[in-house]
C-alpha positions as a Python dict, from the first residue, in 0.01 Angstrom:
ca = {
    (1, 'M'): (0, 0, 0),
    (2, 'D'): (372, 61, -47),
    (3, 'V'): (477, 336, -286),
    (4, 'V'): (544, 177, -624),
    (5, 'E'): (762, 331, -890),
    (6, 'A'): (750, 237, -1256),
    (7, 'P'): (1076, 122, -1414),
    (8, 'G'): (1287, 361, -1617),
    (9, 'P'): (1278, 387, -1997),
    (10, 'L'): (1264, 51, -2173),
    (11, 'R'): (1316, -57, -2529),
    (12, 'P'): (1014, -17, -2761),
    (13, 'E'): (775, -311, -2751),
    (14, 'D'): (758, -547, -3048),
    (15, 'R'): (385, -562, -3127),
    (16, 'S'): (414, -759, -3451),
    (17, 'V'): (240, -1066, -3311),
    (18, 'L'): (-81, -866, -3269),
    (19, 'S'): (-133, -838, -3644),
    (20, 'R'): (40, -1157, -3761),
    (21, 'P'): (-182, -1376, -3981),
    (22, 'A'): (-287, -1711, -3836),
    (23, 'P'): (-540, -1978, -3931),
    (24, 'G'): (-890, -1955, -3791),
    (25, 'P'): (-1010, -2193, -3519),
    (26, 'D'): (-1119, -2550, -3581),
    (27, 'L'): (-1460, -2464, -3442),
    (28, 'V'): (-1642, -2197, -3246),
    (29, 'L'): (-1825, -2301, -2929),
    (30, 'R'): (-2109, -2086, -2792),
    (31, 'Y'): (-2150, -2043, -2415),
    (32, 'G'): (-2424, -1778, -2391),
    (33, 'A'): (-2666, -1554, -2575),
    (34, 'A'): (-2457, -1238, -2632),
    (35, 'D'): (-2255, -1189, -2949),
    (36, 'E'): (-1936, -1212, -2743),
    (37, 'H'): (-2034, -1543, -2582),
    (38, 'V'): (-1817, -1762, -2803),
    (39, 'C'): (-1494, -1959, -2769),
    (40, 'D'): (-1248, -2033, -3047),
    (41, 'V'): (-1140, -2397, -3017),
    (42, 'R'): (-824, -2544, -3166),
    (43, 'L'): (-759, -2916, -3148),
    (44, 'G'): (-415, -3030, -3043),
    (45, 'G'): (-402, -3371, -3207),
    (46, 'P'): (-322, -3707, -3043),
    (47, 'R'): (-91, -3565, -2775),
    (48, 'A'): (-367, -3337, -2645),
    (49, 'A'): (-579, -3632, -2532),
    (50, 'G'): (-346, -3687, -2237),
    (51, 'R'): (-318, -3322, -2142),
    (52, 'P'): (-548, -3061, -1986),
    (53, 'L'): (-748, -2824, -2201),
    (54, 'V'): (-586, -2479, -2206),
    (55, 'V'): (-845, -2202, -2164),
    (56, 'L'): (-667, -1890, -2288),
    (57, 'L'): (-798, -1547, -2185),
    (58, 'H'): (-679, -1268, -2411),
    (59, 'G'): (-559, -930, -2289),
    (60, 'G'): (-611, -572, -2398),
    (61, 'F'): (-667, -388, -2068),
    (62, 'W'): (-1032, -503, -2067),
    (63, 'R'): (-1105, -255, -2348),
    (64, 'P'): (-1357, -326, -2629),
    (65, 'E'): (-1109, -261, -2912),
    (66, 'Y'): (-901, -570, -2828),
    (67, 'D'): (-1047, -914, -2897),
    (68, 'R'): (-942, -1279, -2908),
    (69, 'V'): (-817, -1267, -3269),
    (70, 'H'): (-476, -1132, -3167),
    (71, 'V'): (-386, -1453, -2979),
    (72, 'R'): (-451, -1680, -3278),
    (73, 'P'): (-78, -1710, -3358),
    (74, 'M'): (-32, -1835, -3002),
    (75, 'T'): (-316, -2089, -3011),
    (76, 'D'): (-202, -2212, -3352),
    (77, 'A'): (144, -2276, -3206),
    (78, 'L'): (-4, -2443, -2899),
    (79, 'A'): (-208, -2678, -3118),
    (80, 'R'): (106, -2773, -3311),
    (81, 'A'): (274, -2838, -2974),
    (82, 'G'): (-5, -3079, -2877),
    (83, 'W'): (-243, -2864, -2670),
    (84, 'T'): (-615, -2823, -2732),
    (85, 'T'): (-717, -2467, -2656),
    (86, 'A'): (-1040, -2277, -2600),
    (87, 'T'): (-1018, -1898, -2627),
    (88, 'P'): (-1329, -1728, -2489),
    (89, 'E'): (-1443, -1390, -2601),
    (90, 'Y'): (-1604, -1188, -2324),
    (91, 'R'): (-1799, -866, -2295),
    (92, 'R'): (-1559, -574, -2259),
    (93, 'I'): (-1774, -290, -2127),
    (94, 'P'): (-1586, -15, -1942),
    (95, 'G'): (-1717, 28, -1592),
    (96, 'R'): (-1898, -309, -1591),
    (97, 'P'): (-1634, -553, -1467),
    (98, 'D'): (-1884, -801, -1327),
    (99, 'A'): (-2006, -879, -1680),
    (100, 'M'): (-1653, -982, -1782),
    (101, 'V'): (-1605, -1193, -1472),
    (102, 'A'): (-1941, -1365, -1521),
    (103, 'D'): (-1854, -1440, -1884),
    (104, 'V'): (-1525, -1604, -1790),
    (105, 'R'): (-1696, -1822, -1531),
    (106, 'A'): (-1967, -1922, -1779),
    (107, 'A'): (-1709, -2005, -2045),
    (108, 'L'): (-1516, -2226, -1802),
    (109, 'R'): (-1831, -2417, -1714),
    (110, 'E'): (-1922, -2469, -2079),
    (111, 'V'): (-1582, -2588, -2204),
    (112, 'R'): (-1557, -2831, -1914),
    (113, 'R'): (-1879, -3008, -2018),
    (114, 'S'): (-1842, -2974, -2395),
    (115, 'D'): (-1820, -3309, -2575),
    (116, 'V'): (-1571, -3161, -2822),
    (117, 'T'): (-1321, -3025, -2573),
    (118, 'T'): (-1342, -3323, -2341),
    (119, 'A'): (-1282, -3559, -2633),
    (120, 'H'): (-959, -3376, -2715),
    (121, 'S'): (-816, -3333, -2364),
    (122, 'D'): (-794, -3532, -2042),
    (123, 'G'): (-1080, -3356, -1860),
    (124, 'R'): (-864, -3115, -1660),
    (125, 'L'): (-839, -2740, -1724),
    (126, 'L'): (-541, -2508, -1728),
    (127, 'V'): (-643, -2142, -1729),
    (128, 'A'): (-392, -1916, -1903),
    (129, 'G'): (-412, -1544, -1963),
    (130, 'H'): (-202, -1256, -2087),
    (131, 'S'): (-201, -905, -1942),
    (132, 'A'): (-564, -824, -1848),
    (133, 'G'): (-642, -1184, -1938),
    (134, 'G'): (-387, -1285, -1678),
    (135, 'H'): (-582, -1083, -1424),
    (136, 'L'): (-902, -1264, -1523),
    (137, 'A'): (-726, -1602, -1505),
    (138, 'L'): (-596, -1537, -1152),
    (139, 'L'): (-935, -1400, -1049),
    (140, 'A'): (-1115, -1708, -1182),
    (141, 'A'): (-873, -1941, -1006),
    (142, 'A'): (-927, -1765, -674),
    (143, 'G'): (-1288, -1883, -694),
    (144, 'A'): (-1175, -2246, -718),
    (145, 'P'): (-1369, -2340, -1035),
    (146, 'A'): (-1424, -2711, -1087),
    (147, 'G'): (-1162, -2891, -1290),
    (148, 'V'): (-896, -2618, -1287),
    (149, 'V'): (-559, -2763, -1187),
    (150, 'G'): (-330, -2477, -1281),
    (151, 'V'): (-301, -2114, -1387),
    (152, 'L'): (-42, -1969, -1623),
    (153, 'A'): (-45, -1589, -1592),
    (154, 'L'): (165, -1412, -1855),
    (155, 'A'): (253, -1051, -1765),
    (156, 'P'): (-72, -1031, -1566),
    (157, 'V'): (-232, -723, -1415),
    (158, 'A'): (-214, -923, -1095),
    (159, 'D'): (-244, -642, -840),
    (160, 'L'): (-508, -384, -931),
    (161, 'E'): (-406, -132, -665),
    (162, 'V'): (-46, -131, -783),
    (163, 'A'): (-154, -115, -1147),
    (164, 'A'): (-385, 176, -1068),
    (165, 'A'): (-109, 359, -882),
    (166, 'L'): (105, 326, -1195),
    (167, 'A'): (-184, 457, -1410),
    (168, 'L'): (-125, 180, -1663),
    (169, 'D'): (-252, 247, -2015),
    (170, 'T'): (-405, 583, -1925),
    (171, 'D'): (-587, 470, -1611),
    (172, 'A'): (-709, 139, -1750),
    (173, 'V'): (-785, -2, -1404),
    (174, 'P'): (-1040, 261, -1290),
    (175, 'A'): (-1187, 259, -1642),
    (176, 'F'): (-1235, -117, -1613),
    (177, 'L'): (-1379, -104, -1262),
    (178, 'G'): (-1581, 214, -1295),
    (179, 'G'): (-1414, 347, -981),
    (180, 'P'): (-1104, 317, -762),
    (181, 'A'): (-927, -15, -723),
    (182, 'A'): (-959, -2, -345),
    (183, 'G'): (-1337, -17, -382),
    (184, 'R'): (-1333, -354, -557),
    (185, 'A'): (-1100, -572, -354),
    (186, 'D'): (-1327, -862, -454),
    (187, 'L'): (-1191, -829, -809),
    (188, 'D'): (-825, -791, -713),
    (189, 'P'): (-633, -1121, -726),
    (190, 'A'): (-366, -985, -493),
    (191, 'R'): (-627, -932, -221),
    (192, 'L'): (-817, -1257, -257),
    (193, 'A'): (-743, -1599, -114),
    (194, 'T'): (-457, -1796, -263),
    (195, 'P'): (-593, -2020, -542),
    (196, 'D'): (-619, -2391, -474),
    (197, 'A'): (-474, -2456, -819),
    (198, 'R'): (-103, -2413, -883),
    (199, 'V'): (-8, -2070, -1016),
    (200, 'H'): (289, -1993, -1240),
    (201, 'I'): (350, -1631, -1342),
    (202, 'V'): (589, -1544, -1624),
    (203, 'H'): (680, -1176, -1658),
    (204, 'G'): (930, -984, -1868),
    (205, 'T'): (1175, -757, -1692),
    (206, 'G'): (1166, -536, -2002),
    (207, 'D'): (788, -502, -1996),
    (208, 'G'): (695, -137, -2034),
    (209, 'I'): (320, -198, -2055),
    (210, 'V'): (260, -401, -1737),
    (211, 'P'): (582, -365, -1537),
    (212, 'A'): (707, -669, -1352),
    (213, 'V'): (657, -492, -1017),
    (214, 'V'): (285, -571, -1054),
    (215, 'S'): (350, -947, -1049),
    (216, 'E'): (612, -910, -779),
    (217, 'S'): (351, -747, -556),
    (218, 'Y'): (111, -1039, -616),
    (219, 'R'): (388, -1287, -536),
    (220, 'R'): (460, -1119, -202),
    (221, 'R'): (97, -1172, -103),
    (222, 'H'): (81, -1525, -247),
    (223, 'P'): (427, -1677, -195),
    (224, 'A'): (312, -2021, -312),
    (225, 'A'): (291, -1886, -667),
    (226, 'A'): (589, -1946, -893),
    (227, 'L'): (729, -1637, -1065),
    (228, 'T'): (967, -1660, -1360),
    (229, 'A'): (1132, -1339, -1479),
    (230, 'L'): (1263, -1319, -1835),
    (231, 'P'): (1461, -1044, -2014),
    (232, 'V'): (1180, -973, -2263),
    (233, 'G'): (895, -731, -2318),
    (234, 'H'): (519, -758, -2286),
    (235, 'F'): (421, -930, -2609),
    (236, 'A'): (708, -1179, -2630),
    (237, 'L'): (515, -1404, -2392),
    (238, 'I'): (241, -1466, -2652),
    (239, 'D'): (476, -1471, -2952),
    (240, 'P'): (575, -1823, -3067),
    (241, 'S'): (877, -1679, -3250),
    (242, 'S'): (1024, -1520, -2935),
    (243, 'T'): (1295, -1647, -2704),
    (244, 'A'): (1031, -1665, -2428),
    (245, 'W'): (818, -1925, -2607),
    (246, 'P'): (1005, -2237, -2483),
    (247, 'V'): (961, -2108, -2127),
    (248, 'V'): (586, -2068, -2182),
    (249, 'L'): (560, -2425, -2313),
    (250, 'G'): (767, -2553, -2024),
    (251, 'A'): (543, -2376, -1774),
    (252, 'L'): (237, -2545, -1925),
    (253, 'D'): (410, -2882, -1904),
    (254, 'G'): (494, -2818, -1540),
    (255, 'L'): (138, -2723, -1449),
    (256, 'A'): (3, -3031, -1628),
    (257, 'A'): (235, -3267, -1441),
    (258, 'P'): (104, -3445, -1131),
    (259, 'A'): (138, -3233, -817),
}
């Protein structure tokens, strides 16, 4: 692996979206037996019937203290923009990454066959994810799950070896994996086959939490992926009040369009 250097000092991150109040989901869909095996579902209204279901995977460096509630402002805005969304929770157990991966796969299977989600979308799936959720979205897509036509990865931890070399969030990668990144190439999107589904990555050049070099490394290995760089930080990509939001909506529209 090439030597990777983190960017210099950046402006402080605006984290206000993480605690911003937002309405609860329209319903909660269960996909397994564990407490975490639930999906928040928001219905996108009449326009959503002709669009894919957006399965949004939340971030938080795979740590148990971060859950799906912090992306409710985003899913509320997506519903108002005409997208039905399902936001799975997943088990976040340090050192047990396979549990998280299995949960994401189970959630994708369940939302695809749910009468509720299929009634409020066109039967296709777009998998979106932010930060660690972007990693899980890219990882899921590499396995070619049925029905997935596109992936929107927002500031994703897309290359685990690079992220580990940068020691992101106090060594979040080895804490997630329970060992070195090189030992789990099967969980590293940068080292897996290029997804069959279209991939669009959006990353902020001012991101001091997951630097854009992580996505750039993924893009070098998977040149078919689109990469849009914006002059914003990490959380702007999930903040409907940010200047990045129109780009996020446009990326979803592009992935939903016929290939």
